[in-house]
C-alpha positions, 0 to 999 in steps of 0.5 A: 916238278914234271914227271918223266914221260916214258917213251913208247919204246920203253913202255913197249918193253915193260914186263908182260906181267905188268900189262896183263891186268890192263890188256885182259879185259879187252884182249882175249888173244894176241891175234884178236889184239892185232885185229882190234881197234880200241877206244881208251877211256880215262877219268873220274866217275863220269867216265865209268857212268856212275849213277846213284843207287845204280852204280856203274851204268853204260854211261857215255863210253858204251854209247861212244863205243857202240857208235864208233865200232871201237872196243872199249877199254876203260881206266876210269876211277870214281873220285879221280882228280887231275892230280890223282890220275897222274900220281895215285897208285890204283883205284880205291873205288873200282865199280863192278860191272864197268864195261871194258874195265881195266884194273891197275892195282900197282900203278897210276891211271895214266901209267896204266893207260900209257902202257896199254896205248904203247903196247897197242900202238897203231890199234888205238882209234880214240882216247877220251878223258873226263877229269877235273870236276872233283878238283873244283867241286869243293869250291862250291862250299868254300867260304870264298869260292873265287880264290878257291876256283882260281887255285884249283883251275891253275892246278887243273890246267897244269895237270891236264896239260901234262896228262894230254902230253903223256897220252899223245906220246904213248898213242902217237900223233894221229889218235884223236884225244877228246876231253869232256867237261860237265853239266853245271850241276850247281845250277840245281841248287836253285831247287835243292835242297830248298825251293825256292833257294835263298839269295846266297845260293842263287848268287853261287849258282850264277857264279858257277856259270861264269866259272865254267864259261870263263875259267874251267872250260877255257883251261881244259880246252887249252890243255887238251889243245896243247897236245893236239886234242880237243874239248867238247863243251858239255856245259854249253850243250846242256844249256847252262849258258842260256839266260837265267831270266828265261823261265819254264813251268815244271811239274816238280819244281814249279817255275824255274829258269830254263838252264836249271830245268835242263840240269834237273833233267840231265843230272841227279842234282835237283832230286838228290844233290848228286852231281852225276848225270842221268842216262839222258845226260850221259847220252848227251855227252856220248853224242857230243863225243861221237860228233867230234870224233867224226870231225877229227879222226884221221881220214 
């Protein structure tokens, strides 16, 4: 059942105390609030720039803020799914040192973001969202990944469509909403944890490319577009769609397919089995978002 979307007017009338934890990270004073144009980030651990051992890093959001001149307010939460971003209260894995962090211990991520957007309506320059990866990650180890993916993508499509509509209602019709997808880290299973990988793992890696190209990314693109947003295809930009018959010699892994070498360079999967991007990967995402922002921002 669809949740009732609070109108911007209702959100603007929320008690001031309920907004303090959201506004405080990026709003030192009312005068500054009126003069500042904000960049609002939502999503999972990719949106807070998580890297193994390092924890929260500048990720892509700080890159985007720096190259757009906007003030970052980050609602991202490690482990978030398209369901939890809509329905789960608080963030159980708040990462310290996240730049622009906004906390929301008594409400959901989307409700906290809606409240901030409505309270600063007219001073929002950009909204980005990275969500959905945690919805499908488990399918890589499922006994039959295809039905798992089909079900997960259906849920993801419905949830992100709702999420985008909520953001649009709170922010207004002109604010750019840009979603981002992910590098296809499953390609890294060509070399982790075994190099060379067994045939079953190679087949799964090949299936992952099809899943992103034919299921996951089209669903995300459609969902954001339903509310006038757009999607940057990080999967394509990180080289996943290059033919797996093209190979390259690497110092660490020997001769491997070019798309695998790319995901090894951009993420931690080949080295640690960790799905998160390296600094180079987050920078790539940031560049894609900045480029899209300059094509869709109001003139």
